[in-house]
Residue frames relative to the residue before (quaternion, step in Angstrom):
aa qw qx qy qz dx dy dz
X 1.0000 0.0000 0.0000 0.0000 0.00 0.00 0.00
X 0.4520 -0.6772 0.5079 0.2813 3.53 -1.03 0.80
X 0.6495 -0.4987 0.3744 0.4350 3.66 -1.16 0.25
X 0.6358 0.5155 -0.3377 0.4647 3.58 1.04 -0.75
X 0.6550 0.5070 -0.3292 0.4533 3.66 0.91 -0.85
X 0.6192 0.5402 -0.3275 0.4663 3.56 1.06 -0.85
X 0.6643 0.4952 -0.3138 0.4637 3.63 0.84 -0.85
X 0.6457 0.5221 -0.3030 0.4676 3.58 0.97 -0.85
X 0.6734 0.5027 -0.2873 0.4597 3.54 0.91 -1.00
X 0.6989 0.4651 -0.2862 0.4619 3.52 0.78 -0.96
X 0.6157 0.5140 -0.3615 0.4755 3.65 1.00 -0.63
X 0.6856 0.4896 -0.2920 0.4527 3.59 0.87 -1.00
X 0.6642 0.5097 -0.3012 0.4564 3.61 0.91 -0.88
X 0.6549 0.4837 -0.3132 0.4889 3.62 0.97 -0.90
X 0.6771 0.4694 -0.3275 0.4624 3.66 0.86 -0.74
X 0.6067 0.5772 -0.3437 0.4249 3.63 1.08 -0.61
X 0.7730 0.2938 -0.1589 0.5394 3.56 1.06 -0.76
X 0.4399 -0.7234 0.4187 0.3286 3.56 1.33 0.25
X 0.3369 0.7457 -0.4853 0.3081 3.52 0.97 0.97
X 0.1798 -0.7883 0.5650 0.1645 3.64 -0.31 0.99
X 0.2093 -0.7406 0.6283 0.1137 3.54 -1.11 0.84
X 0.3961 -0.7157 0.5289 0.2262 3.56 -0.69 1.07
X 0.5925 -0.5914 0.4098 0.3623 3.55 -0.96 0.74
X 0.6616 0.5048 -0.3080 0.4611 3.60 0.97 -0.77
X 0.6898 0.4685 -0.2736 0.4793 3.62 1.14 -0.50
X 0.4973 0.7198 -0.3950 0.2803 3.53 1.13 -0.53
X 0.6552 0.4980 -0.3373 0.4571 3.68 0.83 -0.86
X 0.6654 0.5031 -0.3049 0.4596 3.62 0.93 -0.83
X 0.6361 0.5164 -0.3276 0.4705 3.59 0.93 -0.91
X 0.6719 0.4785 -0.3053 0.4758 3.63 0.88 -0.87
X 0.6386 0.5400 -0.3284 0.4390 3.59 0.95 -0.78
X 0.7413 0.4213 -0.2350 0.4667 3.53 0.80 -1.06
X 0.5746 0.5508 -0.3821 0.4696 3.60 1.19 -0.40
X 0.6450 0.5146 -0.3118 0.4712 3.54 1.02 -0.92
X 0.6372 0.5204 -0.3346 0.4596 3.58 1.01 -0.79
X 0.6436 0.5190 -0.3036 0.4735 3.60 0.98 -0.88
X 0.6547 0.5079 -0.3077 0.4678 3.59 1.00 -0.80
X 0.6651 0.4885 -0.3309 0.4577 3.55 0.98 -0.70
X 0.6220 0.5139 -0.3452 0.4794 3.58 1.12 -0.58
X 0.6396 0.5089 -0.3409 0.4644 3.61 1.02 -0.66
X 0.5802 0.5664 -0.3602 0.4614 3.59 1.13 -0.56
X 0.6500 0.5160 -0.3148 0.4605 3.56 0.94 -0.85
X 0.6659 0.4971 -0.3082 0.4631 3.56 0.93 -0.90
X 0.7059 0.5044 -0.2435 0.4336 3.51 0.93 -1.01
X 0.6187 0.5513 -0.3308 0.4514 3.51 1.30 -0.36
X 0.5734 0.5793 -0.3782 0.4388 3.56 1.22 -0.18
X 0.3705 -0.7475 0.5175 0.1900 3.52 -0.82 1.11
X 0.2173 -0.7579 0.6046 0.1133 3.59 -0.97 0.84
X 0.2519 -0.7225 0.6273 0.1451 3.46 -1.20 0.76
X 0.6810 -0.4746 0.3539 0.4309 3.62 -1.25 0.16
X 0.6134 0.5576 -0.3392 0.4447 3.58 1.19 -0.49
X 0.6214 0.5259 -0.3488 0.4643 3.62 1.15 -0.45
X 0.0694 0.8044 -0.5808 0.1041 3.48 -0.44 1.35
X 0.5139 -0.6095 0.4728 0.3753 3.66 -1.02 0.55
X 0.5689 -0.5560 0.4699 0.3827 3.55 -1.24 0.36
X 0.5140 -0.6929 0.4126 0.2922 3.56 -0.85 0.90
X 0.7913 0.0672 0.0109 0.6077 3.57 1.17 -0.74
X 0.2416 -0.7528 0.5929 0.1527 3.57 -0.96 0.87
X 0.0662 -0.7945 0.6035 -0.0090 3.51 -0.64 1.13
X 0.2399 -0.7795 0.5578 0.1538 3.67 -0.27 1.17
X 0.3198 -0.7212 0.5815 0.1983 3.53 -1.12 0.63
X 0.3870 -0.7107 0.5418 0.2271 3.65 -0.83 1.03
X 0.4916 -0.6367 0.4929 0.3317 3.54 -1.06 0.78
X 0.5610 -0.6017 0.4370 0.3638 3.58 -1.10 0.61
X 0.4799 -0.6728 0.4779 0.2976 3.54 -1.03 0.76
X 0.4143 -0.7231 0.4999 0.2358 3.54 -0.97 0.80
């Protein structure tokens, strides 16, 4: 995504959920959204085959008690 597309997306998403973004926080929000978008590009670049299936059930593991 280009910086302009990121700004438009962040503005639209924030408006859709009525989330105000303080002017002082806007640069950080845009930076971290761009970072997340770049991570998504890496994941989406991986080719999947018919044998690649999602796990049927996610079972989280509780941390051991201290």
